[in-house]
N, C-alpha and C positions, 0 to 999 in steps of 0.2 A: 504494500500500500504506500509506503514511503516513497518508493521509486516512481509511483504514479502521481502522488500528490505534490511532490516537490516541483517537477516541471510544470504542473498545472498552476501552482502558486506563482511561479515565475511568469507564466504566460498571462495570468490575470494582472499581475503587477505591470508588465510591459504594456498591456492594452490600456490600463488605467493611465500610465505615464504618457503614452502616445495620445490618448484622448485629451489629457490636460494640455499637452504641448500644442495639439491642433487648435484647441479652444483659445489658448493664449496667442497663438500665431494669428488666428482670425481676428481676435480682439485688437491685436497690435495693428493689423492691416486696416481694420475699420477706423482705428484712432488716427492712423496716418492719413487715411482718406478724408476724415473729418477735418483735420488740420489743413490739408491741401484745399479742400472745398471752401473753408472759412478764411484762410489766410494767405494762400499762395497767389502771387501775381504773375508767375511764370516769366518774370522779367519785363512785363508789359509797361512798366513805368517809363521805359525809354520812349514809348509812343505817347502815352497819355500826358506824362509830365515833360519828357524831353522834346517831343515833336509838337504836340498840340499846346503845350504850356498850360494845361488846364489847372494845374496847381496854383498858378499865379492869380487866376480868377477866383479861386477859392479863398486865398489869404487876403486879397484886396490890397489896394495901394497903401493903406495905413500900416500894413504889416510886411511891406516889401514886394507886393504883387501889383496887380492892376485892377482898376474899377472899385466898386463898393465892397467886394468880398461876398462870401456866402455865409450867412448867419445860420444858426440851428433852425430858426423859424423857416427860413427859405429852403434849407435842406429837407426839412420835414414836408414842406409844401410840394416839393417835386418828388416825393415818395421815398426818399432815403430813410433808413430805419436806424435806431440806436439800440445797442445791446445793453439792456439794463444791468446785466450781470458783470459788465466790464467797468461799471461806474463805482468809484469808492464810496463807502457809506456817507462820508462827510459831504461829498458832492451831491449825493441823492438828497440829503437833508437840506442842503442849500437850495436846490431846485424846488423842493417841497415848500420851503419858507419864502420862495419868490425872490431869493437873493442872487439869482443867476440871470443875466440879461440874455435872453434867447434871441435877441436881435443883433448881437455882437459877433462878428466873424471870429474874434479872438476865442470865443467859446467853442466854435467849430474846430479850430486848431487844437484846442485842449482835448476835445473829444477824439480827434485823430491820433493824438499822442497816446491816448488810452486804448487805442484800437477798438473804439466803441461804435464807430460808424460802419454798419454792416456792409461788406462788399468793397470797402475803400481802404487802402493803406496809404498813410502819409510817410514820406521819407524826409527827415529833418536834418538841417545843418547843426553843427555844434552850438551855434548861437541861438538855436530854437526856431529859426525861420524855416519855412517849408521849402525843401529842396526839389521834391518831385512827388508824384502820386501814381498809384496803380490800382487796378480793380481785380476782383476775385469772382469766382463762380457764384458766391453768395449774393452778389449785387442784385442779380435778377431772380435767383432761385431760393431766396430766403426772405422771410418777413419776421414780424414779432407778434406776440399775443396782446400787445397794448396793455399789459398788466400795470405799468406805471402811468402811462399817458398815451394818447394817440400817437403811434409811431415809435413809442419807447416801451420796451418790454423784453421778455425772454425770447431767444431765437426759436424760429420754426424752420429748420432746414428742409429744403425740398419744396416748400410752398412757393407758388408763383407770386411775385411781387406785382400785383396789378395796380398798385399806386405809383410805381416807378415811372417817371417821365424821362426815359433815356435820351430822347431827342433834345429836350430842354437842357439836360445836364451837359451833353456833348456840345450843344450849341453855345455854351458859355466859353468854350475854348478860344483864346486870343488868336490862335493860328490854326485855321481850318484848311489851309492850303494843301497839306499832305493828303487830306481826304479828297479835296477837289482834284488833285493830281491823279489819284488812283481812279476816280470816276470819270476823269476827262471833262469836267465841267468847271464853272467858276464858283467862287466861294459863296456868292449870293444864292446860287442854286442849291448848294449844300445846306445853307441855313433854312431855305424854304422847305426842303425835304425833311430836315430834322424837326422843324416846327409842326409838320403835318402828322407826326406819329401819335402824340398824345400819351396819356397815362397807360401803363401796362402793355405797351406795344414796342416791338423792335423788328427791324427788317434785316434778317441774317443773309438774305439773298441779294441785297443791294450791291454788295461788293463782288457778286458773281455775275449778275446780268445788267445792273444799272437801271432796272425798272423800278422807279420810285413811286409810280402811281398806277392804279388799275385803269382799265379802259373807261370806267365810269367816273374817273377823276378822284376817287377816294385813295387814301394812302395804301401802299402795297405792304405796309408793315403788318405783322401778325401778332396775336396775343402771346405774351410770355407763358409758356406751359409749365406745369409743375414738374419737379424732378424726383418725386416720390412714387412708390407703387410700380416701379419699372422691372422688378424681378420677374423673369419669365416672359417679359414683353419683347417681341421682336421689333426691331427698327425703332428709331427715335425721331421725334418731331412730327409735325402734322403731315409732312409729305415724304417721310421715310427715307431720308438720305442715307442712313446707315445705323449701325448698332450704337449702344451707349458709348463705348470707348471711341468709336469713329467720330461721333458728334462732339465728344469732349476734345478730341484732337483738332477737329475742324474749328471749333469755337476758340480754343486756346490760341491757336496759330493765326487764324484768319479774321476773327472778330475781336478778341481781346488784344490781339497783336503781341502775343508773347513770343518767346524765342524757343523754337523747337523745330522738328522735322515733320513734314506732312506730305503724303502722297495720295493723289487721286487723279489719274489721267482723264477721268470724265470731264474735268474742268478745262481740258485742252480744247474742248469743242467751242470754237470761236463764234459759231452761229447761235448756240444756246447760252453760253457763258462768256460773252465778249470781254467783260472786265476781268474776270478770273484768268482767261487765256492770255490776255495782253500782259498781265502782271505776273504770270507764272505761278499762280496760286496752287496749281496741282502738283508742284514740285518744289516745296519749300525745304531748304536745308540751313541749319545753323550749327556751327562747330560747338557753340555753347548751348547745347540742347537742355532747356530747363523744363521741358514738358513730358517727353516720352517716358521717362523713368517713373513718372507719377501717375500715369494713366491706370495702372492696375489697381492701386490703392483707392484712387478716386472713384473708379467704377464699383469697387467692392463696397465703399461707403454708400454710394447712391443706391445700389441694389438692396442695401440693408434698411433703407428708409421706407417703412410701410405707409400705405395711404391711411390717413387718420380717420377714425370712426366719427360719425356725425354726432354732434353734441346732443345731450339729453333735451328733449322737448323741441328739437329743430324740425321734426317731421311728424306726421300723423301715423302712428304705429299701425293702426288697423287698416288705414288706407294703403300704407306701404305694402302690407301683406297681400292685399287685393291687387295692388299694382305689380307685384312680383309675378302673379299669375298672368297678368296681361303681358308683361315683359317676355315671359317664356311661351306665351300662347298667341293670342290674337295679334299682339303688337309685333311679333316676329323679331324682336330686338335681339334675342339670344342666338339668332342664326349667325350674327356677326360678333356680338359682344358675349363671348363664351365665358361662362363662370368657371373659376373665380378670377381669371385674368381680365375679364370684361373687354377683351379684344380677341381676334382669332389666334390660336396657336399656329405658328408658321408664317407664311408671307401674307401679312395682314394689310393688303393694299387693294384699293378699288379705283376704277375710273370715275371721273366726275359725274358721268351720266348714271352711274349706279346709285348715286345718292342725290341726284337731281339738283346739282349746283354747277356753276361755271368752272372751267378748268384753269383759270388764270394762275392761281397759286400752284396747282399741281404741275403746270407746264414749266414752272421755274425750278423743278427738281428733276433728277436724272430719270426717274421712272414714270413721270407724268401721271402720277396717281396720288390719292389721299390715303393716309393710314387710318385704320379703324381705331379711333382714339379710345384708350382705356377709360372707363367711367368711374372707377373707384376714386373717392375723394372729390367728386364734382362740387360738393358744397363749399370747398375751400376756395374755389376760383370762379365764383359766379359773377364777380364784379367785371364789367367790361363786355359781358355777353358770352355766347357760345359759338362753336366752330372756330376755325383757325383765325378768322378776322372779326369775330364778335358780331356777325350779321344777325344772329338771333338773340334778342335781348333777354329772353327768359327760357327756362326749360320747357314751358308750355308751348312757346314758339317752335322749339325744336320738335316736340311731339306733333304739333300741327303740321309741320313741314313733312315729316315722314308719313303721317296719316294721308296727306295729299299725294306725296310721291309714290307710295306703295299701294294706295287705294285700300287702306286697312279698314275703313269704316268704323273707327272707334267712336264710342259715345262720349259725351262730355264727362260723365262720371269716370269712365275708363281712362280718359286722358288725365284727369285730376289724380286718380290713384297712381297712375304710372309716374307722374311727376313726383309724388311723395316717395315712391320707391327709389327713384333716381337720387333724390335728396338724402336717402338713407344709406347709400353705398359708401364703403364696402359692406356687403350684406353679411352681418354677423348675427343674424337672427334677432337683432335688436335687443340683445340681452341687457337688462337693467334700464331700458328706456321707459 
């Protein structure tokens, strides 16, 4: 018996040690990814600060920059968020006592020194003046819970910041000539385009095809999507350019303007992507690659972010139960939004005609199709509307569209119930609601 038990005990110990090692390794990778998501600029400060000189507009003439500067009140007004947990207790108390002037750009500089402005990193000179600034993934794909005040609270990583006016922020840059040069237009045109985006929207394809406006004259920018609930979901973004790590590399190199390596020969197509082809965006190389080695951990962290459950009392539980039956039956929703992913396993792409919309945005992507958007966590990004461009103001508008498109014949009650179910996702049987 001893000869049998001794090896067995060793095997059990080895399995336990390996399991612990694996858990620690995964936790470490997730922590690395969180740090990258929240803090890494990938060297993009050479663009935002060095080329565009955006930091000088933030600090203002009184502090060594240009113009009036950006106060906390202005920053919050354009959708920037403040991490409450990065604030020292003394500062929190001073804000609560009304002893902090939120109209003073000097306070913004102090917040940057504390690394409290979500998605923005300030680089400072020894004398305390702002040397440069860069941006992070969290700028667009994090918000706060407003626990302290509107725009100030605990971080919510992966949530779409539908308050963020990217165009207004970039438009503050004293030198937009580098952007104009890439697009082959003048600075006045660049400012017009940036001003057209509005809160919660960004045009990732602008640097690919230069199409700033839709045929109907509306902005070509799309709504910022969430970065949670992506585990098991194929392709990223509304038009499915590629996987999560593909899109991370795409954005870090071509949108954030970090320093890395990126390869996509599809961007050599001068007819479809004239701006990208002209600027060689499909073949980016940097000896000082600050992106590639971070893609694995960044992906791991993003895939670890679940879609958050709907808050208690935010939907009608009984109606949602009925709506689930409509979703899986007469509404035909589950034919594409397969549970629990709420999108198709596999190649989850459709022609515009399949969903009865125009193909403008789809035609700006390699496959000329729209991805079946995962529905989990819809309640977190209702602001700004639905679909890629917010064309449907409410979930009922979306349901009405599909009822007409597919000839479903849904009754008013069925539509209402279906909306309540969509508000309840991810479907966790509404325990405790």
